[in-house]
RODO-2510 file (C-alpha; in nm, 4 decimals, decimal comma):
residues 433
     n   res          X          Y          Z
     1     x     0,0442     0,0091    -0,0180
     2     x     0,1343     0,3590    -0,1158
     3     x     0,2148     0,6021     0,1288
     4     x    -0,0457     0,8354     0,0089
     5     x    -0,3073     0,5694     0,0036
     6     x    -0,2171     0,4810     0,3763
     7     x    -0,2675     0,8803     0,4804
     8     x    -0,6344     0,8890     0,2594
     9     x    -0,7317     0,5418     0,4442
    10     x    -0,6424     0,6701     0,8058
    11     x    -0,8258     1,0149     0,7401
    12     x    -1,1024     0,8812     0,6278
    13     x    -1,1381     0,6510     0,9670
    14     x    -1,0266     0,9799     1,1703
    15     x    -1,3397     1,1501     1,0073
    16     x    -1,6038     0,8755     1,0478
    17     x    -1,5028     0,8166     1,3996
    18     x    -1,5467     1,1821     1,4522
    19     x    -1,9039     1,1825     1,2905
    20     x    -2,0159     0,8554     1,4568
    21     x    -1,9283     1,0444     1,7831
    22     x    -1,6497     0,8559     1,9065
    23     x    -1,4698     1,0413     2,1914
    24     x    -1,2070     1,2514     2,0589
    25     x    -0,8975     1,0607     2,2595
    26     x    -0,9852     0,7591     2,1082
    27     x    -1,0518     0,8647     1,7696
    28     x    -0,6458     1,0297     1,7853
    29     x    -0,5534     0,7095     1,9315
    30     x    -0,6910     0,4487     1,7173
    31     x    -0,6051     0,6454     1,3777
    32     x    -0,2628     0,6903     1,5211
    33     x    -0,2207     0,3268     1,5577
    34     x    -0,3433     0,2186     1,2504
    35     x    -0,1002     0,4528     1,0459
    36     x     0,1703     0,2612     1,2786
    37     x     0,0476    -0,0936     1,1994
    38     x    -0,0008     0,0266     0,7817
    39     x     0,3648     0,1698     0,7878
    40     x     0,5121    -0,1199     0,9899
    41     x     0,6146     0,0665     1,3132
    42     x     0,7303    -0,0289     1,6156
    43     x     0,4059    -0,0306     1,8460
    44     x     0,5852     0,0186     2,1478
    45     x     0,6379     0,3822     2,0802
    46     x     0,2944     0,4644     2,1419
    47     x     0,3354     0,4566     2,5421
    48     x     0,6062     0,6456     2,4983
    49     x     0,4809     0,9115     2,2542
    50     x     0,1568     0,9417     2,4975
    51     x     0,3890     0,9821     2,8082
    52     x     0,6330     1,2361     2,6150
    53     x     0,3171     1,4402     2,5050
    54     x     0,2436     1,5074     2,8820
    55     x     0,5989     1,5382     3,0092
    56     x     0,5508     1,9403     2,9806
    57     x     0,6004     2,1270     3,3445
    58     x     0,3517     2,3842     3,2076
    59     x     0,0487     2,1302     3,1443
    60     x     0,0430     2,0983     3,5498
    61     x    -0,1158     2,4346     3,5331
    62     x    -0,4661     2,2802     3,3501
    63     x    -0,5787     2,1076     3,6559
    64     x    -0,4597     2,3952     3,9040
    65     x    -0,6680     2,6428     3,6940
    66     x    -0,9707     2,4087     3,6480
    67     x    -0,9510     2,3659     4,0335
    68     x    -0,9554     2,7421     4,0976
    69     x    -1,2294     2,8116     3,8458
    70     x    -1,4678     2,5418     4,0174
    71     x    -1,3844     2,6920     4,3501
    72     x    -1,4612     3,0622     4,2696
    73     x    -1,7862     2,9010     4,0908
    74     x    -1,8791     2,7643     4,4553
    75     x    -1,8445     3,0554     4,6353
    76     x    -2,0853     3,3531     4,6323
    77     x    -1,8451     3,5296     4,3975
    78     x    -2,0662     3,5366     4,0907
    79     x    -2,3867     3,7099     4,2921
    80     x    -2,0846     3,9727     4,3962
    81     x    -2,0240     4,0384     4,0117
    82     x    -2,3925     4,0443     3,9306
    83     x    -2,4683     4,3167     4,1742
    84     x    -2,1478     4,4947     4,1230
    85     x    -2,2309     4,5247     3,7322
    86     x    -2,6097     4,6041     3,8209
    87     x    -2,5392     4,8959     4,0538
    88     x    -2,2371     5,0434     3,7766
    89     x    -2,4730     5,0243     3,4573
    90     x    -2,7630     5,1907     3,6318
    91     x    -3,0988     5,2189     3,4827
    92     x    -3,1076     5,2693     3,1367
    93     x    -3,3050     5,0596     2,8617
    94     x    -3,1612     4,7408     2,8021
    95     x    -2,9513     4,7491     3,1287
    96     x    -2,9828     4,3998     3,2417
    97     x    -2,8873     4,2697     2,8909
    98     x    -2,5788     4,4805     2,8984
    99     x    -2,4839     4,3668     3,2580
   100     x    -2,5010     4,0384     3,1445
   101     x    -2,2184     4,1078     2,8898
   102     x    -2,0087     4,2925     3,1427
   103     x    -2,0466     3,9925     3,3986
   104     x    -1,8825     3,7810     3,1614
   105     x    -1,6135     3,9936     3,0964
   106     x    -1,5135     4,0134     3,4803
   107     x    -1,6218     3,6283     3,5148
   108     x    -1,4148     3,5371     3,2469
   109     x    -1,0631     3,6282     3,4320
   110     x    -1,1575     3,3597     3,7145
   111     x    -1,2503     3,0230     3,5300
   112     x    -1,0983     3,0341     3,2097
   113     x    -1,3909     2,8013     3,0494
   114     x    -1,7175     2,9467     2,8574
   115     x    -1,8904     2,6643     2,9900
   116     x    -1,8721     2,7664     3,3612
   117     x    -1,9694     3,1250     3,2728
   118     x    -2,3145     2,9872     3,1176
   119     x    -2,3777     2,7538     3,4096
   120     x    -2,2750     3,0213     3,6548
   121     x    -2,4094     3,3501     3,5088
   122     x    -2,6994     3,1643     3,3101
   123     x    -2,8690     3,0638     3,5809
   124     x    -2,8839     3,4014     3,7394
   125     x    -2,9273     3,6522     3,4794
   126     x    -3,1766     3,4113     3,2292
   127     x    -3,4619     3,3946     3,4836
   128     x    -3,3720     3,7591     3,6032
   129     x    -3,3849     3,8942     3,2152
   130     x    -3,7081     3,6848     3,1514
   131     x    -3,8790     3,7845     3,4828
   132     x    -3,8115     4,1674     3,3505
   133     x    -3,9529     4,0945     3,0169
   134     x    -3,6398     3,9888     2,7667
   135     x    -3,7692     3,7198     2,5547
   136     x    -3,6107     3,3589     2,7045
   137     x    -3,4504     3,2748     2,4045
   138     x    -3,2722     3,6048     2,3844
   139     x    -3,1490     3,6210     2,7480
   140     x    -3,0318     3,3022     2,6722
   141     x    -2,8576     3,3677     2,3526
   142     x    -2,6639     3,6514     2,5149
   143     x    -2,5720     3,4612     2,7947
   144     x    -2,4218     3,2074     2,5674
   145     x    -2,2393     3,4381     2,3310
   146     x    -2,0942     3,6466     2,5699
   147     x    -1,9613     3,3282     2,7590
   148     x    -1,6782     3,3237     2,4754
   149     x    -1,4753     3,5488     2,6197
   150     x    -1,4131     3,2897     2,9217
   151     x    -1,1315     3,1277     2,7499
   152     x    -0,9896     3,4462     2,5714
   153     x    -0,9457     3,6829     2,8571
   154     x    -0,6344     3,5616     3,0762
   155     x    -0,6408     3,3001     3,2680
   156     x    -0,7377     3,0585     2,9282
   157     x    -0,7120     2,6878     2,9880
   158     x    -0,7273     2,6515     2,5992
   159     x    -0,4071     2,9222     2,5483
   160     x    -0,2137     2,7120     2,8348
   161     x    -0,2661     2,3788     2,6043
   162     x    -0,1492     2,6165     2,2817
   163     x     0,1107     2,7099     2,4875
   164     x     0,2395     2,3919     2,6253
   165     x     0,2141     2,2361     2,2530
   166     x     0,3536     2,5136     2,0314
   167     x     0,6113     2,6265     2,2741
   168     x     0,4456     2,9994     2,2537
   169     x     0,4873     3,1928     2,5575
   170     x     0,1825     3,1528     2,7757
   171     x     0,2569     3,5037     2,9648
   172     x     0,2613     3,6768     2,5845
   173     x    -0,0812     3,4891     2,5059
   174     x    -0,2478     3,5860     2,8173
   175     x    -0,1112     3,9407     2,7818
   176     x    -0,2298     3,9648     2,3683
   177     x    -0,5261     3,8298     2,4404
   178     x    -0,6550     4,1138     2,6571
   179     x    -0,7621     4,3543     2,3872
   180     x    -0,9420     4,1005     2,1598
   181     x    -1,1417     3,9521     2,4877
   182     x    -1,2804     4,2993     2,5634
   183     x    -1,3254     4,3765     2,2171
   184     x    -1,5607     4,0980     2,1390
   185     x    -1,7381     4,1696     2,4543
   186     x    -1,7690     4,5776     2,4084
   187     x    -1,8841     4,4696     2,0089
   188     x    -2,1888     4,2873     2,1890
   189     x    -2,2369     4,5488     2,4217
   190     x    -2,2634     4,8110     2,1512
   191     x    -2,5098     4,5721     1,9660
   192     x    -2,7201     4,5885     2,2363
   193     x    -2,7322     4,9238     2,2672
   194     x    -2,8073     4,9571     1,8925
   195     x    -3,1229     4,7342     1,8839
   196     x    -3,2337     4,8274     2,2488
   197     x    -3,5469     5,0554     2,1216
   198     x    -3,6006     4,8393     1,8233
   199     x    -3,6381     4,5237     2,0376
   200     x    -3,8227     4,7317     2,2981
   201     x    -3,5847     4,6466     2,5700
   202     x    -3,7655     4,7203     2,9393
   203     x    -3,5774     4,9594     3,1540
   204     x    -3,4476     4,8957     3,4898
   205     x    -3,5610     5,0446     3,7726
   206     x    -3,2408     5,0490     4,0022
   207     x    -3,1638     5,3220     4,1966
   208     x    -2,8103     5,3376     4,3577
   209     x    -2,6630     5,5233     4,6889
   210     x    -2,3063     5,5955     4,6997
   211     x    -2,3022     5,3324     5,0337
   212     x    -2,4597     5,0695     4,8144
   213     x    -2,2238     5,1233     4,5208
   214     x    -1,9062     5,1053     4,7684
   215     x    -2,0299     4,7653     4,9241
   216     x    -2,1095     4,6152     4,5848
   217     x    -1,7702     4,7586     4,4762
   218     x    -1,6082     4,5933     4,8153
   219     x    -1,7305     4,2486     4,7436
   220     x    -1,6992     4,2647     4,3312
   221     x    -1,3188     4,3935     4,3698
   222     x    -1,2094     4,0440     4,5565
   223     x    -1,2959     3,9055     4,2090
   224     x    -1,1804     4,1612     3,9809
   225     x    -0,8214     4,1587     4,1213
   226     x    -0,7652     3,7805     4,0823
   227     x    -0,6770     3,8206     3,6969
   228     x    -0,4500     4,1116     3,7417
   229     x    -0,2567     3,9096     4,0115
   230     x    -0,2003     3,5779     3,7861
   231     x    -0,1220     3,8092     3,4515
   232     x     0,0983     4,0634     3,6774
   233     x     0,2863     3,7510     3,8205
   234     x     0,3692     3,6103     3,4762
   235     x     0,4547     3,9675     3,3057
   236     x     0,7159     4,0407     3,5911
   237     x     0,8716     3,6950     3,6035
   238     x     0,7212     3,6543     3,9570
   239     x     0,6197     3,3242     3,8730
   240     x     0,5696     3,0648     3,5756
   241     x     0,2260     2,9679     3,4601
   242     x     0,2024     2,6571     3,6710
   243     x     0,3167     2,8587     3,9672
   244     x     0,0290     3,1178     3,8594
   245     x    -0,2100     2,8599     3,8574
   246     x    -0,1181     2,7202     4,2211
   247     x    -0,1423     3,0894     4,3145
   248     x    -0,4821     3,1155     4,1899
   249     x    -0,6217     2,7962     4,3571
   250     x    -0,4709     2,9730     4,6615
   251     x    -0,6247     3,3035     4,6107
   252     x    -0,9724     3,1161     4,5585
   253     x    -0,9653     2,9087     4,8574
   254     x    -0,8737     3,2545     5,0584
   255     x    -1,1631     3,3942     4,8926
   256     x    -1,4432     3,1084     4,9725
   257     x    -1,3159     3,0180     5,3194
   258     x    -1,2310     3,3451     5,5040
   259     x    -1,3471     3,6473     5,2954
   260     x    -1,6587     3,4825     5,1878
   261     x    -1,7098     3,1856     5,4055
   262     x    -1,8962     3,0392     5,1599
   263     x    -1,6580     2,7476     5,1003
   264     x    -1,6736     2,4365     5,3358
   265     x    -1,3739     2,1465     5,3825
   266     x    -1,6822     1,9017     5,2973
   267     x    -1,6970     2,0690     4,9535
   268     x    -1,3366     2,0459     4,8706
   269     x    -1,3736     1,6055     4,7538
   270     x    -1,6455     1,7076     4,4920
   271     x    -1,4502     1,9811     4,3574
   272     x    -1,1263     1,7795     4,3538
   273     x    -1,3123     1,4969     4,1821
   274     x    -1,4661     1,7230     3,9063
   275     x    -1,1306     1,8617     3,8500
   276     x    -1,0142     1,5458     3,8125
   277     x    -1,2299     1,4111     3,5395
   278     x    -1,2239     1,7216     3,3297
   279     x    -0,8268     1,7216     3,3980
   280     x    -0,7939     1,3522     3,3001
   281     x    -1,0078     1,3879     2,9759
   282     x    -0,8200     1,6977     2,8561
   283     x    -0,4579     1,5043     2,9617
   284     x    -0,5710     1,2153     2,7664
   285     x    -0,6742     1,4063     2,4439
   286     x    -0,3185     1,5833     2,4845
   287     x    -0,1371     1,2405     2,5214
   288     x    -0,2900     1,0776     2,2032
   289     x    -0,2856     1,3676     2,0274
   290     x     0,0682     1,3520     2,0454
   291     x     0,1129     1,0221     1,8814
   292     x    -0,0814     1,1902     1,6191
   293     x     0,1295     1,4953     1,5980
   294     x     0,4755     1,2401     1,5353
   295     x     0,2430     1,0737     1,2841
   296     x     0,2060     1,4210     1,0959
   297     x     0,5326     1,5051     1,0879
   298     x     0,6882     1,1845     0,9628
   299     x     0,4547     1,2270     0,6638
   300     x     0,5619     1,6050     0,6124
   301     x     0,1953     1,7029     0,5923
   302     x     0,2519     2,1065     0,7092
   303     x     0,4877     2,0947     0,4730
   304     x     0,2356     1,9886     0,1878
   305     x    -0,0088     2,1818     0,3247
   306     x     0,1633     2,4849     0,3023
   307     x     0,2829     2,4337    -0,0803
   308     x    -0,1054     2,3351    -0,1733
   309     x    -0,2388     2,6496     0,0671
   310     x     0,0170     2,8661    -0,1031
   311     x    -0,0823     2,7211    -0,4577
   312     x    -0,4509     2,7758    -0,3994
   313     x    -0,3878     3,1275    -0,2816
   314     x    -0,1289     3,2675    -0,5454
   315     x     0,1307     3,2986    -0,3273
   316     x    -0,0563     3,5885    -0,1191
   317     x    -0,0302     3,5344     0,2483
   318     x    -0,3731     3,7394     0,3402
   319     x    -0,5621     3,4978     0,0960
   320     x    -0,3670     3,2233     0,2923
   321     x    -0,4614     3,3553     0,6355
   322     x    -0,8402     3,4155     0,4858
   323     x    -0,8306     3,0368     0,3984
   324     x    -0,6820     2,9507     0,7218
   325     x    -0,9451     3,1376     0,9598
   326     x    -1,2184     2,9957     0,7760
   327     x    -1,0999     2,6555     0,7961
   328     x    -1,0768     2,7302     1,1580
   329     x    -1,4195     2,8252     1,2126
   330     x    -1,5769     2,5261     1,0130
   331     x    -1,3428     2,3049     1,2550
   332     x    -1,4921     2,4873     1,5867
   333     x    -1,8476     2,4031     1,4618
   334     x    -1,7845     2,0143     1,5184
   335     x    -1,4904     1,9850     1,7125
   336     x    -1,4936     2,0714     2,0748
   337     x    -1,2117     2,3740     2,0933
   338     x    -0,9846     2,1755     2,3464
   339     x    -0,9567     1,8672     2,1168
   340     x    -0,9381     2,0743     1,8358
   341     x    -0,6156     2,2740     1,9889
   342     x    -0,4227     1,9676     2,0507
   343     x    -0,5088     1,8245     1,7068
   344     x    -0,4799     2,1251     1,4608
   345     x    -0,2076     2,3412     1,6423
   346     x     0,0803     2,1026     1,5366
   347     x    -0,0193     2,1142     1,1893
   348     x    -0,1680     2,4890     1,1445
   349     x     0,0764     2,6872     1,3527
   350     x     0,3766     2,6040     1,1395
   351     x     0,2331     2,7039     0,8353
   352     x     0,1246     3,0395     0,9884
   353     x     0,5013     3,1065     1,0866
   354     x     0,6104     3,0229     0,7463
   355     x     0,3312     3,2756     0,5972
   356     x     0,4960     3,5554     0,8208
   357     x     0,2614     3,5547     1,0998
   358     x     0,3886     3,6171     1,4447
   359     x     0,3221     3,3086     1,6736
   360     x     0,1701     3,4960     1,9462
   361     x    -0,0751     3,6730     1,7213
   362     x    -0,1676     3,3432     1,5347
   363     x    -0,2150     3,1778     1,8608
   364     x    -0,4734     3,3883     1,9506
   365     x    -0,6500     3,4240     1,6426
   366     x    -0,6825     3,0341     1,6175
   367     x    -0,8164     3,0249     1,9706
   368     x    -1,0572     3,3056     1,9268
   369     x    -1,1846     3,1210     1,5815
   370     x    -1,2016     2,7861     1,7454
   371     x    -1,3966     2,9462     2,0485
   372     x    -1,6453     3,0713     1,8001
   373     x    -1,7596     2,7538     1,7764
   374     x    -1,8837     2,7088     2,1365
   375     x    -2,2034     2,8950     1,9987
   376     x    -2,2362     2,7809     1,6687
   377     x    -2,4173     2,5094     1,5426
   378     x    -2,4027     2,1869     1,5323
   379     x    -2,1968     2,1508     1,8448
   380     x    -2,2620     2,4915     2,0351
   381     x    -2,1859     2,3596     2,3622
   382     x    -2,2804     2,7033     2,5439
   383     x    -2,6109     2,7076     2,3348
   384     x    -2,7128     2,3755     2,4765
   385     x    -2,5931     2,4631     2,8181
   386     x    -2,8041     2,7982     2,8161
   387     x    -3,1018     2,5883     2,6318
   388     x    -3,0968     2,3501     2,9550
   389     x    -3,0794     2,6432     3,1829
   390     x    -3,3734     2,8763     3,0067
   391     x    -3,6126     2,5748     2,8844
   392     x    -3,6039     2,7136     2,5371
   393     x    -3,5114     2,4787     2,2133
   394     x    -3,1751     2,5124     2,0739
   395     x    -3,3235     2,6221     1,7652
   396     x    -3,4948     2,9428     1,9408
   397     x    -3,1804     3,0207     2,0864
   398     x    -2,9507     2,9834     1,7678
   399     x    -3,2176     3,2058     1,5893
   400     x    -3,1441     3,4631     1,8572
   401     x    -2,8073     3,4118     1,8475
   402     x    -2,7193     3,4413     1,4821
   403     x    -2,6547     3,8316     1,4601
   404     x    -2,4116     3,8627     1,7783
   405     x    -2,2283     3,5335     1,6006
   406     x    -2,1921     3,7345     1,2669
   407     x    -2,0592     4,0436     1,4748
   408     x    -1,8071     3,7853     1,6367
   409     x    -1,6962     3,6483     1,3185
   410     x    -1,6111     4,0173     1,1971
   411     x    -1,4327     4,0991     1,5339
   412     x    -1,2135     3,7839     1,4562
   413     x    -1,1386     3,8783     1,1071
   414     x    -1,0182     4,2126     1,2680
   415     x    -0,7952     4,0083     1,4964
   416     x    -0,6540     3,8450     1,2125
   417     x    -0,5971     4,1043     0,9704
   418     x    -0,4812     4,3621     1,2311
   419     x    -0,1927     4,2029     1,4216
   420     x    -0,1435     4,5220     1,6468
   421     x    -0,4804     4,4123     1,8390
   422     x    -0,2803     4,1071     1,9692
   423     x     0,0811     4,2090     2,0013
   424     x     0,0209     4,5750     2,1215
   425     x     0,0245     4,4917     2,4743
   426     x     0,3060     4,2076     2,4700
   427     x     0,5213     4,4583     2,3288
   428     x     0,4624     4,6995     2,5488
   429     x     0,5411     4,4731     2,8540
   430     x     0,8695     4,3609     2,6656
   431     x     0,7096     3,9841     2,6477
   432     x     0,8172     3,9713     2,2862
   433     x     1,0051     4,1532     2,0133
***
């Protein structure tokens, strides 16, 4: 069997396994093993490659960031953020919808995961917005679409994975993601402001005294300061990404046990169990993806794709980048973004560098593109989560979410074609040249 025939056969098996619902870790492992068998390679290397794929100190940050997010979810930190944003925004038309978006922006600095945002914030805002007169499907759509800033604004679990796989500075990725994350959130806010009168958004009747403002700010500042501690420590070289994650856990425990006193020792077993399940799943994916990465390097796939891409684009780097972004959006619609990162990054990142893109710029572009898939059918896990909370159908939420999804795609292309949006802060901080 020729090498090209083997590549086509293995690719076909990979696609079939994905579409029949095989877990991505098993899909990666099975297809990689199939290539090894068909090419007569030593199967003993499977265990070695799985081990080497995880043999990176930076990956220890993943379970620690997951645990920090779970602890923060368990405390009353979400209620504090909601109260502060409601007080801050005031009583204009559509204020509660705006508060949903800005709460997501602040909450993003705590968990690094979109699904946590939907679960924590959605359980508060979706009923509140429905009670105030918003369509339940619209409230669910706003909650789901605003949640994607969670994996973009630091700390971000996806960016830790990307940095660990590609060797790109995680501190630079975190710093470079600040403007894109805020830009997406503000874009949604502008959209809500523009359609508030047309959709007849209800007016909030909140009257705030200076005393109430100071109380809400005092409670919320505990949450707001956490991402600054993490990012500041990384930027100034006080600690590594893994140490930053450990600091996040320690800070979350101080908040839960001492400041808010809503966390109990008995809660830790459940939080640790959930952390182990989530981290184990991610680590299994990374381990099996490393086998596939070795296979990809053996068949020179990045070089072949670069040649094909430049041929199709007529040697135009901008057209090639446009094609890559469309491809990433497509991948994000049917593959979970964490799995897509570990599968696609080793293939696409070298191509982007050959096109002249800065590794940090492309890394953030890729992460944003894949995260948009969290709210894009047919997968759209955040849409499904919002549907479960709101009681609305998936289709009803998608109908309300489409204008915002299109707006996010426009933001993505701005991020892709205006590199300074991602490189300005890392350069000012001296993290990159």
